[in-house]
N, CA and C atoms as a LAMMPS dump frame, in Angstrom:
ITEM: TIMESTEP
0
ITEM: NUMBER OF ATOMS
333
ITEM: BOX BOUNDS ff ff ff
-5.0000000000000000e+02 5.0000000000000000e+02
-5.0000000000000000e+02 5.0000000000000000e+02
-5.0000000000000000e+02 5.0000000000000000e+02
ITEM: ATOMS id mol type element x y z
1 1 1 N 0.85 -1.173 0
2 1 2 C 0 0 0
3 1 3 C 0.897 1.238 0
4 2 1 N 0.631 2.18 -0.916
5 2 2 C 1.457 3.377 -0.942
6 2 3 C 0.982 4.375 0.103
7 3 1 N 1.784 5.422 0.31
8 3 2 C 1.493 6.372 1.385
9 3 3 C 0.193 7.14 1.128
10 4 1 N -0.099 7.465 -0.137
11 4 2 C -1.328 8.187 -0.444
12 4 3 C -2.555 7.352 -0.079
13 5 1 N -2.558 6.068 -0.4
14 5 2 C -3.686 5.208 -0.039
15 5 3 C -3.822 5.064 1.463
16 6 1 N -2.687 4.952 2.162
17 6 2 C -2.724 4.837 3.623
18 6 3 C -3.284 6.108 4.241
19 7 1 N -2.91 7.272 3.704
20 7 2 C -3.41 8.538 4.226
21 7 3 C -4.906 8.661 3.989
22 8 1 N -5.385 8.262 2.815
23 8 2 C -6.806 8.336 2.519
24 8 3 C -7.618 7.411 3.412
25 9 1 N -7.077 6.248 3.759
26 9 2 C -7.794 5.328 4.628
27 9 3 C -7.889 5.849 6.049
28 10 1 N -6.937 6.684 6.48
29 10 2 C -6.924 7.196 7.843
30 10 3 C -7.716 8.487 8.004
31 11 1 N -8.252 9.045 6.91
32 11 2 C -9.047 10.263 7.008
33 11 3 C -10.403 9.928 7.611
34 12 1 N -10.914 10.807 8.497
35 12 2 C -12.234 10.545 9.06
36 12 3 C -13.306 10.659 7.985
37 13 1 N -14.357 9.846 8.126
38 13 2 C -15.44 9.917 7.158
39 13 3 C -16.191 11.228 7.335
40 14 1 N -16.81 11.685 6.255
41 14 2 C -17.64 12.874 6.336
42 14 3 C -18.983 12.457 6.906
43 15 1 N -19.354 13.079 7.986
44 15 2 C -20.623 12.769 8.627
45 15 3 C -21.437 14.056 8.641
46 16 1 N -22.67 13.972 8.167
47 16 2 C -23.535 15.144 8.194
48 16 3 C -24.982 14.682 8.288
49 17 1 N -25.824 15.563 8.777
50 17 2 C -27.235 15.231 8.88
51 17 3 C -27.938 16.055 9.94
52 18 1 N -29.207 15.777 10.106
53 18 2 C -30.042 16.5 11.061
54 18 3 C -29.926 15.897 12.456
55 19 1 N -29.676 16.764 13.422
56 19 2 C -29.667 16.422 14.838
57 19 3 C -30.435 17.512 15.572
58 20 1 N -30.77 17.274 16.811
59 20 2 C -31.42 18.303 17.624
60 20 3 C -30.402 18.879 18.589
61 21 1 N -30.444 20.192 18.745
62 21 2 C -29.537 20.913 19.639
63 21 3 C -30.369 21.63 20.69
64 22 1 N -29.971 21.494 21.928
65 22 2 C -30.693 22.173 23.016
66 22 3 C -30.248 23.624 23.048
67 23 1 N -31.19 24.55 22.936
68 23 2 C -30.856 25.969 22.908
69 23 3 C -30.439 26.451 24.294
70 24 1 N -29.639 27.494 24.309
71 24 2 C -29.064 27.996 25.557
72 24 3 C -30.116 28.651 26.442
73 25 1 N -30.898 29.547 25.884
74 25 2 C -31.784 30.352 26.714
75 25 3 C -33.145 29.707 26.972
76 26 1 N -33.803 29.212 25.933
77 26 2 C -35.141 28.652 26.125
78 26 3 C -35.106 27.189 26.569
79 27 1 N -33.942 26.544 26.413
80 27 2 C -33.765 25.133 26.79
81 27 3 C -34.63 24.192 25.945
82 28 1 N -35.079 24.664 24.796
83 28 2 C -35.854 23.827 23.879
84 28 3 C -34.891 23.15 22.911
85 29 1 N -35.354 22.058 22.32
86 29 2 C -34.56 21.321 21.344
87 29 3 C -34.933 21.797 19.951
88 30 1 N -33.933 22.128 19.147
89 30 2 C -34.155 22.66 17.807
90 30 3 C -33.398 21.817 16.787
91 31 1 N -34.078 21.436 15.699
92 31 2 C -33.422 20.67 14.633
93 31 3 C -32.41 21.556 13.927
94 32 1 N -31.205 21.033 13.781
95 32 2 C -30.126 21.744 13.116
96 32 3 C -29.402 20.782 12.182
97 33 1 N -28.844 21.328 11.111
98 33 2 C -28.024 20.535 10.199
99 33 3 C -26.602 20.547 10.748
100 34 1 N -26.018 19.373 10.938
101 34 2 C -24.658 19.25 11.453
102 34 3 C -23.746 18.638 10.397
103 35 1 N -22.483 19.093 10.388
104 35 2 C -21.475 18.525 9.509
105 35 3 C -20.15 18.474 10.272
106 36 1 N -19.571 17.297 10.309
107 36 2 C -18.268 17.117 10.944
108 36 3 C -17.212 17.436 9.902
109 37 1 N -16.386 18.418 10.196
110 37 2 C -15.372 18.861 9.25
111 37 3 C -14.047 19.007 9.993
112 38 1 N -13.144 18.073 9.708
113 38 2 C -11.841 18.016 10.375
114 38 3 C -12.036 18.009 11.891
115 39 1 N -11.65 19.048 12.564
116 39 2 C -11.706 19.085 14.024
117 39 3 C -12.788 20.047 14.522
118 40 1 N -13.829 20.246 13.699
119 40 2 C -14.93 21.13 14.057
120 40 3 C -16.252 20.454 13.74
121 41 1 N -17.224 20.78 14.532
122 41 2 C -18.592 20.353 14.269
123 41 3 C -19.342 21.621 13.884
124 42 1 N -19.74 21.707 12.62
125 42 2 C -20.455 22.88 12.117
126 42 3 C -21.954 22.606 12.16
127 43 1 N -22.74 23.653 12.446
128 43 2 C -24.189 23.475 12.491
129 43 3 C -24.904 24.756 12.12
130 44 1 N -26.158 24.609 11.721
131 44 2 C -26.99 25.755 11.369
132 44 3 C -28.386 25.289 11.001
133 45 1 N -29.206 26.24 10.55
134 45 2 C -30.602 25.953 10.236
135 45 3 C -30.774 25.103 8.984
136 46 1 N -29.756 25.064 8.116
137 46 2 C -29.812 24.258 6.905
138 46 3 C -28.386 23.876 6.512
139 47 1 N -28.284 23.032 5.502
140 47 2 C -26.97 22.598 5.034
141 47 3 C -26.135 23.792 4.591
142 48 1 N -26.745 24.745 3.908
143 48 2 C -26.027 25.933 3.416
144 48 3 C -25.703 26.916 4.527
145 49 1 N -26.464 26.883 5.615
146 49 2 C -26.27 27.83 6.708
147 49 3 C -25.496 27.235 7.885
148 50 1 N -24.862 26.099 7.684
149 50 2 C -24.117 25.441 8.768
150 50 3 C -22.771 26.144 8.955
151 51 1 N -22.809 27.287 9.648
152 51 2 C -21.585 28.074 9.819
153 51 3 C -21.208 28.286 11.284
154 52 1 N -22.071 27.898 12.199
155 52 2 C -21.713 27.971 13.621
156 52 3 C -20.788 26.809 13.905
157 53 1 N -19.813 27.011 14.789
158 53 2 C -18.741 26.043 14.939
159 53 3 C -18.536 25.625 16.393
160 54 1 N -18.378 24.324 16.59
161 54 2 C -17.997 23.77 17.888
162 54 3 C -16.586 23.217 17.727
163 55 1 N -15.64 23.744 18.486
164 55 2 C -14.249 23.296 18.442
165 55 3 C -14.149 21.946 19.15
166 56 1 N -13.577 20.958 18.458
167 56 2 C -13.501 19.604 19.021
168 56 3 C -12.15 19.262 19.639
169 57 1 N -11.105 20.007 19.307
170 57 2 C -9.787 19.683 19.854
171 57 3 C -9.805 19.798 21.374
172 58 1 N -9.548 18.708 22.043
173 58 2 C -9.536 18.678 23.5
174 58 3 C -10.916 18.67 24.139
175 59 1 N -11.964 18.641 23.323
176 59 2 C -13.337 18.682 23.859
177 59 3 C -13.677 17.379 24.568
178 60 1 N -14.544 17.499 25.565
179 60 2 C -15.041 16.329 26.283
180 60 3 C -16.35 15.896 25.623
181 61 1 N -16.434 14.624 25.303
182 61 2 C -17.593 14.058 24.62
183 61 3 C -18.146 12.942 25.495
184 62 1 N -19.463 12.974 25.755
185 62 2 C -20.044 11.9 26.567
186 62 3 C -21.53 11.747 26.289
187 63 1 N -22.02 10.543 26.567
188 63 2 C -23.455 10.291 26.491
189 63 3 C -24.137 11.053 27.614
190 64 1 N -25.379 11.438 27.378
191 64 2 C -26.147 12.112 28.413
192 64 3 C -27.619 11.745 28.245
193 65 1 N -28.395 11.959 29.275
194 65 2 C -29.84 11.738 29.199
195 65 3 C -30.554 13.044 29.526
196 66 1 N -29.976 14.14 29.022
197 66 2 C -30.544 15.465 29.265
198 66 3 C -31.993 15.487 28.807
199 67 1 N -32.859 15.951 29.668
200 67 2 C -34.294 16.042 29.374
201 67 3 C -34.878 14.701 28.941
202 68 1 N -34.358 13.615 29.465
203 68 2 C -34.801 12.256 29.164
204 68 3 C -34.709 11.909 27.672
205 69 1 N -33.772 12.517 26.972
206 69 2 C -33.534 12.188 25.557
207 69 3 C -32.682 10.927 25.509
208 70 1 N -33.174 9.829 24.929
209 70 2 C -32.441 8.562 24.965
210 70 3 C -31.204 8.52 24.063
211 71 1 N -31.145 9.333 23.024
212 71 2 C -30.023 9.274 22.081
213 71 3 C -29.227 10.574 22.1
214 72 1 N -29.03 11.129 23.292
215 72 2 C -28.347 12.42 23.425
216 72 3 C -26.895 12.237 23.83
217 73 1 N -26.093 13.222 23.463
218 73 2 C -24.703 13.293 23.898
219 73 3 C -24.333 14.755 24.092
220 74 1 N -23.233 14.99 24.775
221 74 2 C -22.801 16.367 25.013
222 74 3 C -21.369 16.553 24.533
223 75 1 N -21.097 17.786 24.13
224 75 2 C -19.757 18.189 23.706
225 75 3 C -19.4 19.43 24.512
226 76 1 N -18.312 19.364 25.242
227 76 2 C -17.841 20.493 26.054
228 76 3 C -16.458 20.878 25.552
229 77 1 N -16.354 21.97 24.747
230 77 2 C -15.043 22.412 24.278
231 77 3 C -14.119 22.732 25.446
232 78 1 N -12.838 22.475 25.257
233 78 2 C -11.867 22.614 26.338
234 78 3 C -11.821 24.041 26.894
235 79 1 N -11.916 25.049 26.068
236 79 2 C -11.841 26.437 26.533
237 79 3 C -13.186 27.15 26.501
238 80 1 N -14.245 26.403 26.367
239 80 2 C -15.569 27.014 26.286
240 80 3 C -16.317 26.924 27.595
241 81 1 N -17.224 27.845 27.79
242 81 2 C -18.071 27.809 28.982
243 81 3 C -19.345 27.019 28.735
244 82 1 N -19.714 26.862 27.473
245 82 2 C -20.962 26.198 27.125
246 82 3 C -20.754 24.709 26.881
247 83 1 N -21.69 23.927 27.367
248 83 2 C -21.769 22.515 27.005
249 83 3 C -22.879 22.391 25.972
250 84 1 N -22.57 21.795 24.833
251 84 2 C -23.547 21.611 23.766
252 84 3 C -24.237 20.266 23.96
253 85 1 N -25.552 20.301 24.11
254 85 2 C -26.343 19.085 24.242
255 85 3 C -26.977 18.796 22.896
256 86 1 N -26.696 17.617 22.353
257 86 2 C -27.112 17.237 21.008
258 86 3 C -27.833 15.898 21.093
259 87 1 N -28.899 15.765 20.32
260 87 2 C -29.674 14.525 20.34
261 87 3 C -29.843 13.999 18.918
262 88 1 N -29.546 12.721 18.755
263 88 2 C -29.763 12.033 17.478
264 88 3 C -31.155 11.409 17.486
265 89 1 N -31.553 10.888 16.331
266 89 2 C -32.88 10.272 16.237
267 89 3 C -32.955 8.919 16.936
268 90 1 N -31.824 8.217 17.006
269 90 2 C -31.808 6.893 17.639
270 90 3 C -30.393 6.593 18.135
271 91 1 N -30.256 5.504 18.883
272 91 2 C -28.964 5.157 19.474
273 91 3 C -27.89 4.849 18.43
274 92 1 N -28.262 4.215 17.323
275 92 2 C -27.278 3.898 16.281
276 92 3 C -26.711 5.168 15.664
277 93 1 N -27.552 6.131 15.425
278 93 2 C -27.107 7.414 14.877
279 93 3 C -26.212 8.142 15.883
280 94 1 N -26.605 8.119 17.156
281 94 2 C -25.779 8.749 18.2
282 94 3 C -24.402 8.105 18.246
283 95 1 N -24.371 6.786 18.202
284 95 2 C -23.108 6.056 18.241
285 95 3 C -22.233 6.413 17.037
286 96 1 N -22.847 6.494 15.854
287 96 2 C -22.1 6.837 14.636
288 96 3 C -21.491 8.236 14.751
289 97 1 N -22.267 9.189 15.243
290 97 2 C -21.755 10.55 15.415
291 97 3 C -20.632 10.597 16.449
292 98 1 N -20.838 9.931 17.581
293 98 2 C -19.821 9.971 18.637
294 98 3 C -18.523 9.308 18.174
295 99 1 N -18.622 8.192 17.461
296 99 2 C -17.42 7.532 16.95
297 99 3 C -16.703 8.414 15.934
298 100 1 N -17.45 9.05 15.043
299 100 2 C -16.843 9.918 14.038
300 100 3 C -16.155 11.117 14.69
301 101 1 N -16.769 11.687 15.72
302 101 2 C -16.158 12.819 16.431
303 101 3 C -14.88 12.372 17.122
304 102 1 N -14.912 11.23 17.779
305 102 2 C -13.703 10.702 18.438
306 102 3 C -12.6 10.452 17.426
307 103 1 N -12.95 9.867 16.294
308 103 2 C -11.965 9.59 15.257
309 103 3 C -11.378 10.885 14.722
310 104 1 N -12.212 11.906 14.516
311 104 2 C -11.727 13.201 14.025
312 104 3 C -10.762 13.835 15.02
313 105 1 N -11.086 13.74 16.311
314 105 2 C -10.208 14.3 17.339
315 105 3 C -8.849 13.608 17.331
316 106 1 N -8.822 12.294 17.222
317 106 2 C -7.584 11.528 17.226
318 106 3 C -6.787 11.781 15.952
319 107 1 N -7.459 11.821 14.809
320 107 2 C -6.747 11.978 13.541
321 107 3 C -6.095 13.357 13.44
322 108 1 N -6.647 14.353 14.082
323 108 2 C -6.037 15.684 14.05
324 108 3 C -4.723 15.711 14.836
325 109 1 N -4.602 14.892 15.853
326 109 2 C -3.359 14.821 16.621
327 109 3 C -2.245 14.184 15.807
328 110 1 N -2.609 13.302 14.866
329 110 2 C -1.64 12.575 14.056
330 110 3 C -1.12 13.44 12.911
331 111 1 N -1.984 14.317 12.336
332 111 2 C -1.598 15.146 11.182
333 111 3 C -0.41 16.029 11.45
């Protein structure tokens, strides 16, 4: 296997789709489009408007049952005051997102 093929195999997969995000002030859950891009989780009201950014380098990622959401997880950026509460549609989707985020965090340390 040449180095280019090895590098391509080690790149994190592109993960994108609709998730729910718990808003800061009203504490309601709002559907947002999310896209994992390198070491950032981008989100917004639509695919084209996904410009808000969650820094993943050093972030703490864990499952949560915030508001009794069964497929929820949280992301706490290392230098941020906010914890982002995110909910997938089901456990398999949550697992896929959490694994992709973990892989992205690890792969950035290797680059």
